[in-house]
C-alpha positions as CSV (number, residue, x, y, z in Angstrom):
1,M,4.7,38.9,-4.6
2,A,2.0,41.2,-5.9
3,P,2.1,43.8,-4.4
4,P,5.7,43.4,-3.2
5,V,6.4,43.5,0.5
6,V,9.0,46.1,-0.2
7,P,7.6,48.4,-2.9
8,G,10.0,49.6,-5.6
9,P,9.8,52.2,-8.4
10,G,6.9,51.4,-10.7
11,T,5.4,48.7,-8.5
12,G,2.1,48.6,-6.7
13,S,1.8,48.9,-2.9
14,I,-0.4,47.3,-0.3
15,E,-1.5,50.8,0.8
16,A,-2.8,51.5,-2.7
17,L,-4.5,48.1,-2.9
18,V,-6.3,48.6,0.5
19,D,-7.5,52.1,-0.6
20,N,-8.8,50.7,-4.0
21,N,-10.5,47.8,-2.3
22,R,-12.3,50.1,0.2
23,L,-13.6,52.1,-2.8
24,L,-14.8,48.9,-4.5
25,R,-16.5,47.6,-1.4
26,A,-18.3,51.0,-0.9
27,A,-19.7,50.6,-4.4
28,L,-21.4,47.3,-3.5
29,D,-24.8,48.8,-2.9
30,V,-26.6,45.6,-2.0
31,R,-29.1,44.8,0.8
32,I,-28.4,41.6,2.8
33,G,-31.7,41.0,4.6
34,D,-32.5,44.1,6.5
35,M,-29.0,45.6,6.3
36,R,-26.9,47.3,3.7
37,L,-23.7,45.4,2.9
38,W,-21.5,48.0,4.6
39,E,-23.4,47.6,7.8
40,L,-23.0,43.8,7.7
41,V,-19.3,44.3,6.9
42,A,-18.7,46.4,10.0
43,A,-20.5,43.9,12.3
44,T,-18.7,40.9,10.8
45,R,-15.2,42.6,11.1
46,R,-15.9,43.2,14.8
47,E,-17.0,39.6,15.4
48,V,-14.1,38.1,13.4
49,L,-11.5,40.3,15.2
50,M,-12.9,39.4,18.6
51,V,-13.2,35.7,18.0
52,A,-9.8,35.4,16.3
53,A,-8.2,37.2,19.2
54,E,-10.0,34.9,21.7
55,Y,-9.1,31.8,19.7
56,T,-5.5,32.7,19.3
57,G,-5.2,33.8,23.0
58,H,-5.9,30.2,24.1
59,Y,-2.4,29.1,23.1
60,R,-0.2,32.2,22.6
61,D,-0.1,35.8,23.8
62,V,-2.4,38.3,22.1
63,T,-2.6,42.1,22.7
64,R,-5.9,43.6,21.9
65,P,-6.0,47.3,21.2
66,A,-7.9,49.4,23.8
67,D,-9.8,51.3,21.1
68,V,-12.0,48.6,19.6
69,A,-13.6,51.0,17.1
70,D,-10.2,52.1,15.8
71,W,-9.2,48.4,15.6
72,I,-12.2,47.5,13.5
73,A,-11.6,50.5,11.2
74,R,-8.0,49.6,10.5
75,P,-7.2,47.4,7.5
76,I,-7.5,43.6,7.8
77,I,-5.1,41.5,5.7
78,M,-6.3,37.9,5.5
79,G,-5.2,34.7,4.0
80,G,-5.7,31.0,4.7
81,H,-4.7,27.4,4.1
82,Q,-5.4,23.9,5.3
83,P,-3.9,22.9,8.7
84,E,-1.5,20.4,7.1
85,L,2.3,20.1,6.8
86,F,2.5,22.5,3.8
87,H,5.6,23.5,1.9
88,P,7.5,26.8,2.6
89,G,5.9,28.6,-0.4
90,V,2.6,28.4,1.4
91,W,4.1,29.5,4.7
92,L,5.5,32.6,2.9
93,K,1.9,33.9,2.7
94,N,1.8,34.1,6.5
95,A,5.0,36.2,6.7
96,A,3.5,38.4,3.9
97,L,0.3,38.9,5.9
98,D,2.3,40.2,8.8
99,A,4.5,42.4,6.6
100,Y,1.5,43.9,4.8
101,A,-0.4,44.5,8.0
102,R,2.6,46.3,9.5
103,Q,2.8,48.6,6.4
104,V,-0.8,49.7,6.7
105,G,-1.1,49.6,10.5
106,G,-3.7,46.9,10.4
107,T,-4.3,43.3,11.6
108,A,-3.2,40.1,9.9
109,I,-5.5,37.1,10.1
110,N,-4.8,33.6,8.8
111,L,-7.8,31.4,8.3
112,V,-7.2,27.7,9.2
113,V,-9.2,26.0,6.6
114,D,-10.3,23.1,8.7
115,T,-13.4,22.5,6.6
116,D,-11.3,20.9,3.9
117,R,-10.9,17.1,3.8
118,C,-8.0,15.5,5.7
119,G,-6.7,13.7,2.7
120,R,-3.4,12.2,3.9
121,V,-1.7,11.6,7.1
122,T,1.8,10.9,5.7
123,A,4.6,13.3,4.9
124,P,7.0,12.8,1.9
125,V,10.5,12.4,3.4
126,P,13.5,12.4,1.1
127,V,15.8,9.6,2.1
128,G,19.1,8.1,0.9
129,T,22.1,10.0,-0.6
130,P,22.2,12.8,-3.2
131,E,23.0,10.2,-5.8
132,S,20.1,7.8,-4.8
133,A,17.6,10.1,-3.1
134,R,14.0,8.8,-3.1
135,I,10.7,9.7,-1.4
136,E,9.4,7.7,1.6
137,D,6.0,8.4,2.8
138,V,6.2,8.5,6.6
139,P,2.9,8.5,8.6
140,F,2.3,10.9,11.4
141,D,-1.0,9.3,12.2
142,A,-3.0,6.2,11.4
143,F,-5.5,6.2,8.5
144,S,-9.1,6.7,9.5
145,V,-12.5,7.3,8.0
146,E,-12.6,10.2,5.6
147,A,-13.4,13.5,7.4
148,A,-12.8,17.2,7.4
149,W,-9.9,18.5,9.5
150,E,-12.5,20.0,11.8
151,E,-13.6,16.5,12.9
152,R,-10.3,14.7,12.7
153,P,-8.7,13.7,16.1
154,V,-5.3,12.0,16.5
155,V,-6.1,8.4,15.9
156,D,-2.7,6.9,16.9
157,P,-1.1,9.0,19.6
158,E,2.1,6.9,19.5
159,C,2.5,7.3,15.8
160,F,1.9,11.1,16.1
161,A,4.3,11.5,19.1
162,T,7.2,9.7,17.4
163,F,6.9,11.3,13.9
164,G,9.4,14.1,14.6
165,D,12.1,11.7,15.6
166,R,11.4,9.1,12.9
167,A,11.3,11.7,10.1
168,S,14.4,13.5,11.4
169,R,16.4,10.3,11.5
170,L,15.5,9.7,7.9
171,L,16.3,13.2,6.9
172,A,19.7,13.3,8.6
173,P,21.9,12.3,5.7
174,L,20.5,15.1,3.6
175,V,19.3,17.7,6.2
176,P,21.1,17.1,9.5
177,R,19.3,19.8,11.5
178,P,15.7,20.3,10.4
179,I,13.6,22.4,12.7
180,L,11.2,19.4,12.9
181,R,12.9,17.6,15.7
182,G,12.7,20.5,18.1
183,W,9.3,21.8,17.0
184,W,7.3,18.6,16.8
185,P,6.8,18.1,20.6
186,L,4.9,21.4,20.5
187,A,2.6,20.0,17.9
188,V,2.0,16.9,20.1
189,T,1.2,19.2,23.0
190,R,-1.2,21.3,21.1
191,A,-2.9,18.3,19.5
192,Q,-3.5,17.0,23.0
193,A,-4.9,20.3,24.1
194,S,-7.1,20.9,21.1
195,H,-8.2,17.3,20.6
196,R,-7.7,17.8,16.9
197,L,-4.9,16.7,14.5
198,G,-5.0,19.7,12.2
199,L,-5.4,22.3,15.0
200,G,-2.5,20.8,16.9
201,I,-0.2,21.3,13.8
202,A,-1.6,24.7,13.0
203,Q,-1.4,26.1,16.6
204,A,2.2,24.7,17.0
205,R,3.2,26.5,13.8
206,H,1.5,29.7,14.9
207,I,3.4,29.6,18.2
208,L,6.7,29.2,16.3
209,E,5.7,32.2,14.1
210,E,5.3,34.3,17.3
211,R,8.8,33.3,18.3
212,F,9.9,34.5,14.8
213,G,8.3,37.8,15.5
214,L,5.1,37.5,13.4
215,E,2.0,39.2,15.0
216,T,-0.8,37.5,13.2
217,L,-4.1,36.2,14.5
218,E,-5.6,32.9,13.4
219,L,-9.2,31.6,13.1
220,P,-10.5,28.3,11.9
221,V,-13.0,28.6,9.1
222,S,-15.4,26.4,11.1
223,E,-15.4,29.0,13.9
224,M,-15.9,31.8,11.4
225,M,-18.9,30.1,9.9
226,R,-20.5,30.0,13.4
227,L,-20.5,33.8,13.7
228,P,-24.1,35.3,13.5
229,T,-23.1,37.9,10.9
230,V,-21.6,35.2,8.7
231,M,-24.7,33.1,9.1
232,V,-26.7,36.1,7.9
233,F,-24.6,36.2,4.7
234,V,-24.8,32.4,4.3
235,G,-28.6,32.7,4.7
236,W,-28.8,35.4,2.0
237,L,-26.8,33.2,-0.4
238,L,-29.0,30.2,0.3
239,A,-32.1,32.3,-0.1
240,H,-30.8,33.1,-3.6
241,A,-29.8,29.5,-4.3
242,Q,-31.1,29.5,-7.8
243,Q,-29.1,32.7,-8.7
244,L,-26.0,31.4,-7.0
245,H,-26.3,28.0,-8.8
246,A,-26.5,29.8,-12.2
247,A,-23.8,32.3,-11.4
248,Y,-21.4,29.6,-10.2
249,N,-21.8,27.6,-13.4
250,E,-21.6,30.6,-15.6
251,A,-18.4,31.6,-13.9
252,L,-16.9,28.2,-14.5
253,A,-18.0,28.3,-18.2
254,Q,-16.3,31.7,-18.7
255,H,-13.2,30.5,-16.9
256,R,-12.9,27.5,-19.2
257,R,-13.5,29.6,-22.3
258,E,-10.9,32.2,-21.4
259,R,-8.3,29.5,-20.6
260,R,-9.4,27.1,-23.4
261,I,-10.1,24.3,-20.9
262,R,-12.0,21.5,-22.5
263,G,-12.7,19.2,-19.6
264,R,-16.0,20.0,-17.8
265,G,-14.5,18.8,-14.5
266,R,-11.7,21.4,-14.5
267,P,-10.9,23.3,-12.5
268,M,-14.0,21.9,-10.7
269,P,-17.2,20.3,-11.8
270,D,-20.4,22.3,-12.5
271,L,-23.1,22.4,-9.9
272,V,-25.6,19.8,-11.0
273,V,-29.4,19.4,-10.9
274,R,-31.0,16.3,-9.4
275,H,-34.6,15.1,-9.4
276,D,-36.5,12.8,-7.1
277,S,-40.1,12.2,-6.2
278,S,-40.2,15.6,-4.4
279,G,-39.0,17.6,-7.4
280,E,-35.9,19.4,-8.5
281,W,-32.8,19.8,-6.4
282,L,-30.1,22.4,-7.2
283,E,-26.6,21.7,-6.0
284,V,-25.1,24.6,-4.0
285,P,-21.4,25.1,-3.1
286,W,-21.3,23.8,0.4
287,W,-20.5,20.5,2.1
288,M,-22.7,18.8,4.6
289,W,-22.1,16.0,7.2
290,S,-23.0,15.0,10.7
291,R,-20.8,14.2,13.6
292,E,-22.0,10.5,13.4
293,D,-21.0,10.3,9.8
294,P,-18.2,12.8,9.1
295,R,-17.9,12.1,5.4
296,R,-18.3,15.4,3.5
297,R,-21.2,15.2,1.0
298,R,-22.5,17.6,-1.6
299,V,-25.4,19.8,-0.7
300,Y,-28.6,20.2,-2.7
301,A,-31.3,22.8,-2.2
302,Q,-35.0,22.8,-2.9
303,T,-37.4,25.6,-2.3
304,A,-40.6,24.4,-0.7
305,P,-43.9,26.3,-0.2
306,G,-44.2,28.7,2.7
307,G,-40.7,30.2,2.6
308,V,-39.0,26.9,3.5
309,L,-35.6,25.9,2.0
310,A,-34.8,22.2,2.2
311,L,-31.1,21.2,2.2
312,S,-30.1,17.6,1.7
313,D,-27.2,15.4,0.7
314,L,-29.7,13.2,-1.1
315,E,-28.5,10.3,1.0
316,T,-29.3,10.4,4.7
317,L,-29.4,14.1,5.7
318,R,-32.3,16.5,5.1
319,V,-33.2,19.7,7.0
320,E,-35.9,22.3,6.4
321,L,-35.0,25.9,7.1
322,P,-37.0,29.1,7.1
323,I,-34.8,30.7,4.6
324,A,-36.2,32.8,1.8
325,P,-35.5,36.3,0.4
326,D,-38.4,37.8,2.3
327,T,-37.7,36.0,5.6
328,S,-36.1,37.8,8.6
329,P,-32.3,37.3,8.9
330,S,-32.8,36.4,12.5
331,K,-34.7,33.3,11.4
332,W,-31.8,32.4,9.1
333,V,-29.4,32.6,12.0
334,D,-31.7,30.7,14.4
335,A,-32.1,27.9,11.8
336,L,-28.4,27.6,10.9
337,S,-27.5,27.7,14.7
338,R,-29.9,24.8,15.3
339,M,-28.2,22.8,12.7
340,E,-24.9,23.3,14.6
341,E,-26.6,22.3,17.9
342,H,-27.8,19.1,16.3
343,S,-24.2,18.4,15.0
344,I,-25.1,18.8,11.4
345,R,-22.3,20.7,9.7
346,L,-22.9,23.1,6.7
347,R,-19.5,24.2,5.5
348,P,-18.5,26.2,2.5
349,R,-16.5,25.1,-0.5
350,A,-13.4,27.1,-1.4
351,I,-15.1,29.7,-3.5
352,V,-17.7,30.5,-0.9
353,T,-15.0,30.7,1.8
354,T,-13.0,33.3,-0.1
355,L,-16.2,35.1,-1.2
356,V,-17.2,35.5,2.5
357,S,-13.7,36.6,3.4
358,R,-13.2,39.1,0.7
359,L,-16.7,40.7,0.8
360,L,-17.3,40.8,4.6
361,V,-13.9,40.9,6.3
362,A,-10.7,41.5,4.5
363,D,-9.4,44.7,3.0
364,V,-7.0,42.5,1.1
365,F,-7.1,38.7,0.8
366,V,-3.8,37.1,0.0
367,H,-3.8,34.1,-2.3
368,G,-1.1,31.7,-3.6
369,I,-0.9,31.1,-7.3
370,G,-3.5,28.4,-7.3
371,G,-6.0,30.2,-5.2
372,A,-5.6,33.4,-7.3
373,A,-6.3,31.5,-10.5
374,Y,-9.5,30.1,-9.1
375,D,-10.6,33.3,-7.5
376,A,-11.3,34.7,-11.0
377,I,-14.3,32.4,-10.7
378,T,-15.2,34.1,-7.4
379,D,-15.0,37.5,-9.0
380,H,-17.5,36.5,-11.7
381,V,-19.9,35.0,-9.1
382,V,-19.8,38.3,-7.1
383,R,-20.5,40.3,-10.3
384,C,-23.5,38.2,-11.1
385,L,-24.9,38.4,-7.5
386,V,-24.3,42.1,-6.7
387,G,-23.6,43.7,-10.0
388,S,-20.3,45.2,-9.1
389,D,-16.6,44.2,-9.0
390,P,-15.4,42.7,-5.7
391,P,-12.3,43.8,-3.8
392,R,-9.0,42.7,-5.5
393,H,-6.7,40.1,-4.0
394,A,-3.0,39.9,-3.5
395,V,-0.8,37.0,-4.7
396,V,2.2,35.6,-2.8
397,T,4.2,32.6,-3.7
398,G,7.8,31.3,-3.4
399,T,9.9,28.2,-3.9
400,L,12.4,26.9,-1.4
401,R,14.4,23.7,-2.0
402,L,16.2,21.6,0.6
403,P,19.7,23.1,1.3
404,V,21.5,19.8,0.4
405,E,24.3,21.7,-1.3
406,D,25.5,22.9,2.2
407,L,26.4,19.2,3.0
408,H,27.1,18.1,-0.6
409,P,28.6,21.2,-2.5
410,A,29.3,19.1,-5.6
411,L,25.6,19.2,-6.3
412,Q,25.8,22.9,-7.2
413,S,27.8,22.2,-10.4
414,A,27.1,18.6,-11.3
415,D,24.0,18.2,-13.5
416,P,23.5,14.5,-14.3
417,A,20.9,15.3,-17.0
418,V,23.6,16.6,-19.3
419,A,25.8,13.6,-18.8
420,L,22.7,11.3,-19.2
421,H,21.9,12.9,-22.6
422,A,25.4,12.3,-23.8
423,A,25.5,8.7,-22.5
424,R,22.2,7.9,-24.3
425,A,23.5,9.4,-27.5
426,T,26.6,7.2,-27.2
427,L,24.5,4.2,-26.7
428,R,22.4,5.0,-29.8
429,D,25.6,5.6,-31.7
430,L,27.0,2.2,-30.7
431,R,23.9,0.6,-32.2
432,Y,23.6,2.5,-35.5
433,H,27.2,3.7,-36.1
434,P,29.5,1.2,-34.4
435,E,32.3,1.9,-36.9
436,R,32.8,5.3,-35.3
437,H,34.0,3.6,-32.1
438,L,36.3,1.0,-33.7
439,V,39.3,3.3,-33.6
440,P,42.0,3.2,-34.7
441,I,40.4,1.3,-37.6
442,E,43.9,0.3,-38.8
443,S,44.4,-1.8,-35.7
444,Q,41.2,-3.8,-36.2
445,P,41.1,-7.3,-37.7
446,E,40.8,-7.6,-41.4
447,T,37.3,-9.0,-41.2
448,V,36.2,-5.9,-39.2
449,R,37.8,-3.6,-41.7
450,E,36.0,-5.4,-44.5
451,M,32.7,-5.0,-42.8
452,V,33.3,-1.3,-42.3
453,A,34.2,-0.9,-46.0
454,A,31.1,-3.0,-47.0
455,K,28.8,-0.7,-44.9
456,G,30.3,2.3,-46.6
457,R,29.6,0.9,-50.0
458,W,26.0,0.1,-49.1
459,I,25.5,3.6,-47.7
460,E,26.7,5.1,-50.9
461,T,24.4,2.9,-53.0
462,H,21.4,4.7,-54.2
463,P,18.2,3.1,-52.7
464,T,16.4,2.2,-55.9
465,A,13.0,0.5,-55.7
466,T,14.7,-2.9,-56.2
467,L,17.6,-2.3,-53.9
468,A,16.1,-0.3,-51.0
469,R,14.9,-3.3,-48.9
470,R,18.2,-5.3,-49.4
471,R,20.3,-2.2,-48.7
472,C,18.5,-1.6,-45.4
473,H,18.8,-5.3,-44.5
474,E,22.6,-5.4,-45.2
475,I,23.4,-2.2,-43.3
476,R,21.4,-3.5,-40.3
477,K,23.2,-6.9,-40.5
478,L,26.6,-5.2,-40.7
479,N,25.7,-2.9,-37.7
480,E,24.9,-6.0,-35.6
481,H,28.2,-7.7,-36.5
482,L,30.2,-4.5,-35.9
483,A,28.4,-3.8,-32.6
484,A,29.3,-7.3,-31.4
485,E,32.9,-6.1,-31.4
486,L,31.9,-3.4,-28.9
487,V,30.1,-5.5,-26.3
488,G,32.3,-4.3,-23.4
489,Q,31.9,-0.6,-24.3
490,R,28.1,-1.1,-24.8
491,L,27.7,-2.8,-21.4
492,A,29.7,-0.1,-19.7
493,T,27.6,2.7,-21.3
494,E,24.4,0.9,-20.4
495,L,25.6,0.8,-16.8
496,R,26.4,4.5,-16.9
497,V,23.0,5.3,-18.3
498,G,21.4,3.4,-15.4
499,Q,23.5,5.2,-12.9
500,L,22.9,8.6,-14.4
501,T,19.1,7.9,-14.7
502,E,19.1,7.2,-11.0
503,A,21.1,10.4,-10.4
504,V,18.6,12.5,-12.4
505,R,15.7,10.9,-10.6
506,A,17.4,11.7,-7.2
507,R,18.1,15.2,-8.3
508,G,14.5,15.6,-9.2
509,V,13.6,14.5,-5.7
510,L,15.9,16.9,-4.1
511,Q,14.7,19.8,-6.3
512,S,11.1,19.4,-5.3
513,R,9.4,22.4,-3.6
514,E,6.7,20.2,-1.9
515,F,8.6,19.1,1.2
516,P,7.0,20.3,4.5
517,W,8.4,23.6,5.8
518,C,9.5,21.8,9.1
519,F,12.1,19.7,7.1
520,F,14.3,22.8,6.7
521,P,16.8,24.4,9.1
522,E,15.6,27.4,11.0
523,K,18.1,29.7,9.5
524,T,17.1,28.7,6.0
525,L,13.4,29.3,6.8
526,K,13.9,32.7,8.4
527,T,15.9,33.9,5.4
528,F,13.2,32.6,3.0
529,L,10.5,34.3,5.1
530,L,12.4,37.6,4.9
531,L,13.0,37.6,8.7
532,E,16.1,38.6,10.5
533,N,18.3,35.7,11.5
534,E,18.8,36.4,15.2
535,A,19.0,32.8,16.2
536,G,21.1,29.9,15.0
537,D,19.8,26.7,13.6
538,A,17.4,24.8,15.9
């Protein structure tokens, strides 16, 4: 963690990071419409806190401070992730949000990134024994048309309702008491109440966090993007679409140069320029879709005469908005609100999401390793747009592996990779040096001893130009004849290589850090999240 949750000598602290970030934000002297950035920040923080408290209060207890002005002035620590069954290393960020917020007397807010695509509705479940473990993808819902989490309902209620029991039974030989079995009914209840697959999972997890003692708020990104103050900032970005397009691509180019990345599609493609009969279209970093067709599509912007900005997916959707640098922000908000009313979604890509969060809301935004690497791109975009450094982010990550050693303690010491390397070496030796395994040589038949002696003589023969080919051929022929005397040993070694290969593969499965957090016992999770273990395993 950087900064560490428990600061030590010579390490940074969350208090110092908050103070530094407030100074950096104060230096961002930019006008957003008819407001200075600091004015928009104050208004946005108020809206975000109020709406996050209201949203969270629909499914768990929330205590709002009586002094709202003081609440807004206190630090906000923010992070976010998709509403999926993520691994414990991601969940660690939520515990860190709470710990950081407590240290600075602030509020922790976790963004539910429901604007991302719902890519898979299966969970990787480890099945079998420690010696033959493998992954089985177990569905928790039926496949459906591609859509953002924001639009994704539960398609197969029966599949969703039974996932907890099905996955727990498969897990039982390796993890007898995962928290999944007792927790999943809560996810079913919340999915029914929210009418959304992702929100059901996220809200159920958040209720469990409350039981663990975490005091965080949550807010879907889709809800944050509907806030009037956020719409003002989005309008400002769109009004400067050309500058944003150039800054985005310049930031990607610098990122690739610094990390010596050759592929132009990594870590993400450049924003492109398209042309049609109406002229030039600049791609901007948002997604667009409609309720009737929830497939996320890329967004292109075109400035039209009279202060009109056209947005289109260049397929079926096109809207014209009164968005320009000299247009009133109230018109930006009205136009973007009308899009929502007509069920046309304009949602940010990852870089814009964190740009909004870091500039307008959070005193510290907490990333995982991947998000932190990509946010160097966000930093460059901010510098290009406003001419100053943005607030710094924190980084939190962790690795938790399934506690199979509790049930199978031999796994702690046995490393099949070492034995596999030795077995493969033996198999190679049986092919190229079979005489080493014909011991004691004195007990071998005379024909075998003669072949060993003949091989020795050929090895000692200098490979001249005339003898080299024959020498190689004779040694190879003698190896084949000698190896025929060791068929039983070779077959046994091949069998052992196969068994050890399977064991190594199984160990790789069990060592994965990608299993969903709910596959672990409660005690294991609470220890990993740096929480007190006041309860036994669920």
